[in-house]
N, C-alpha and C positions, 0 to 999 in steps of 0.2 A: 925224237920221232924217227920212225924207220925210213930207210932210204930205198930199199928194194921194193919192187912191186908186190912180191909175194908176202912180204912182211906187213905191208899196208893192208892187204887183203885179210891176212890173219888177224889183224887188229879189228877190222870190221866184223869178222866172224865171231871173235871173242866177245865183242860188245853185244852182239845179238844173243849169243848163248847166255851171257851173264844176265841180261834182262829177263830172258825166259826162265832161267833158274831162280832168279829173285822172286818172280811171280809165283812160281810153284812153291818155293820155300815159305813165302808169305801166306799162301793158302793153308798149308798144313800147320804152320805155327799159330795162325789165328784160330784155327779149329781146335787145336790143343788148348789154347788159352781160354776159349769159350767153355770147353769141357771142365777145365780146372776151376773157372769162376763159378760154374753151375754147381760143382762139387762143394766149393767153399760156401756157397749160398744155401746149400741144402735142398736144391731143387732137383728131385729125383728124375722127373720126366724130361726136363731140359737137359740134364746130364746125360741121360741115355741117348737122346736124339743127337746131341752134339758129339757124343762118342762115335756114333755111326758115321757122322760127317768127317770126323778126324781120321777114322780108319780108312775111309775112301780116299781122303786127301793124301794120307801117308802111302797108300798103295800106288796111287798115281805118281807120287814122287819117286818111288822105287822103280816103277815102270819106265819113267823118263830118265833114270839113272842120275837123279839129283842127290839122293841119299842111298846109303847101303841098306840092303834088305834086313840085316841084323839090327840096325839102328831102328828101323821101322817096327820090327817085331818087338824089340825091347820097349819102345815107347807105347805101342798098342797094349802090351801086356801090363805095363804099369798103370795106364789109364783105366783099363778094364778092371784091374784089381781094386783100385780105389772106388770106382763106381759100384762094383759089387758090394764092397764093404759098406758103402753109404746106403745102398738099397736095403741091406740086411737090417740096419738099425731102425 
């Protein structure tokens, strides 16, 4: 445990930020999983809808500086590619 007052405060701040980041990460991860499960199930409409939600969640995570913008771009690109391939078939 920290002894100094500033270190105790920093622990409280870190705890708050960790909780916030965990919520944001959970949101975009669950949106990605929903998209992937819709793709695996072959549900075209559901896949497209959940892709939109995943894109929004990823953009919000980038905005809040939880993940890097390149990671979000890469993830969106991969999801979009698989959804497009599924819709073509």
